N, C-alpha and C positions, 0 to 999 in steps of 0.2 A: 638846758641848754641855752649857752650866752650866743650873740649873735658870731663872735670870733670863730666860736665851736660850729654854729650853722654853717658859716661862710667854709671853714677845712672841710667839713663833713660832704659837701658838694664841688670841691675844685675840681674835679675832673670834667664839671659839666659847666657852661657859660650862667653865670649870675646875675639875674636884675634886682639889684639892692635898691630896695625903696625904703628912702628915709620920708618920713611924714611926722606930724603930730597931730594928737585929739582934736584940738581947739582951731587947727586950719581947715577954714572952709575949703578951698580948690581941694585938700587933699581928699577930706572927706566926698566932695563932688566927684572926684576919679575912682571912687572905689568900686562903684557898678563894674566900671570900665575895665580896669586894672584885673579885675575878678574874669572878664571874659578872657584877657591875653593870657591870663592864667593858664586856663583851660584851653583855651588853643595852643595855647606853645610851651605845654609842659614838659613835651617829649624834646623840646628844643633848649630851652632856657629857664631855670629855677630862679622864681621869682622869691625873694627874702623881707619881710616886712620888718623895717627897723622905727618905732619912733620916740622920739625927743623923752616922752615920760618914761618908756621901758628900760631905755638904752642911748641916756645920754652921752656918754662916754665913745660911743661909735657917730656921733655927729663932731666928735673931735680928732678922732681920727681918720677921717675921711673930711678934714675940712667941709663941713657941708655948713652953707650960710644962708643958702634959703630952701624954703620946701614949698611944696614936694621938689624933690631931687632925687635921680636916679643914677646908678652907676652902674655901669656892666663889668663884670668881671670875670675871666678865665685861668685857668690855674694860676694862680695867685697873684694876676697881672691885671692891673684897672686897665679896660679900654677904653673908657669915655665915661662923661659927664653928663649930665642933662638935666638943667633945672627951668620947670615949668608944669603948667596943668594944660596944655595943648595936648589931646590924645595923638592926633596925625603928626606932631612934631614927635612925639615920643614914640611913634613906631617908627618913623623916619630914622632916629637913633640907632633902634634896635634894630631894624633891617641893616642900616649901612655897616655897624659893629660885627653884624654874626650873616652877613652878605645874604639878606632874607628880602624878597621882593613881596609888598604886601598890595592886595589889588583892592 
C-alpha cells in the first residue's frame, strides 16, 4: 500500500504525516518520542510514517523541504505543518489543531 492509499484509508480520522529520512539524525533521535505519542494518541490521531527513501514523491506532493516535518490532515484537508525536532513544539502543534491540552 502506498502512502496516498494509507492516507485515504484513514481519512475519517485526523492524521499526522511524519516525513523523515533514514540518514537524518534528528529524525532518528525523535523515533522513541514519536512511538510514545503514537501509543498515547492512537485513538485520536493516526500517525503515518513517510521516508524519503521509500516514497520520495510524497515529499514533492506535500512540498517538504525540511525534515523532520509533520503535517496534520483531516478529511483530505491539510490542517497545518510543523518542521523541526522539538517534541514540545510538536505537542503544541498537535494540540492546537486537534484541540488537545497536553500536561
